[in-house]
Residue, then its C-alpha position, 0 to 999 in steps of 0.5 A: x497567767x493569761x492565754x496566748x491570744x490574750x498575751x498577743x493583745x496585751x503586748x500589742x496594747x503595750x506597744x501602742x501605749x508606748x508609741x501613741x499614749x493612752x489616747x491611741x489605745x483602742x480595741x481597733x488599734x490593738x487588733x490592727x497592731x496584733x494582726x488579729x481580725x477586727x473584733x478580736x480584742x473586744x472578744x477578750x476584753x469587752x470594755x476599756x477597763x478590761x483591756x487596761x487591766x489585761x494590759x497591766x497584768x501582762x506588763x507585770x508579767x513582763x517586768x517581773x521576768x525582766x527584773x528577776x533575770x537582772x536580779x540573779x545571783x546572791x550579792x555578798x556586798x553592797x557593791x554587788x547589790x548596787x550592781x544587780x539593781x543597776x543592771x535591772x534598772x538599765x534593762x528597764x531603760x533599754x530593752x524594756x523601755x517601751x514597757x516602762x513608757x506604757x507603765x507610766x501611761x497606765x500609772x497616770x490612768x490609774x490615778x483617774x480610774x478607781x477600778x484600775x487603782x487596785x490592779x496597778x497598786x498590785x503591780x507596785x507590791x510585786x516589786x516593793x516586796x522583793x526590794x524589802x527582801x533584798x534589803x533585809x538580807x543585806x542587813x538593813x535596820x529598817x528593810x521595809x522603809x529602805x525597800x520602799x525608798x529603793x523602789x521610789x529611788x529607782x522609779x525616779x531615775x527611770x522617770x527622769x531618763x524616760x521622760x527626757x529630762x536628762x540623758x539616759x544614765x549608763x550602767x556605770x552611772x546607775x551602779x554609782x547612784x545605787x551604791x551611794x543610795x545603799x551606802x546610806x542604808x546598809x551597815 
């Protein structure tokens, strides 16, 4: 959990990453976007790496809250499970689109900065573990492998839609895609 001021700074950084990309993210730009006095961001995150780590931590909080809200309920069938996952993914493409864009910017940066790699990998773990648990509860014969495949499949759909390689899928499209995916992995 981070302080209110740190949340404000990190939320502004997420917005900048979504709008301007990694090159647009500066301490001064965050101060301006957050409506804070110049130097405020530097007081909370002295270095660029510290700012990126703060931003990743906040993004993880926001995405966990969004996905948790989308994954409410106990699915009785693979179709129900597909619907839950489809709604969570749809949220990431609509109300969470800016966060999704920022996460891809941060993912690319983590490939170049070793100090961010562990922080970013922790973000991924926080999504893989619930996917494994969901598939274990649904009866998967290999929930670890299938949970990781589910996350990779969802990430592929998100990336394809966000970068504009194809039209953004509707909720019905997502439900059908996840139902097909789960059909091959659940009894």
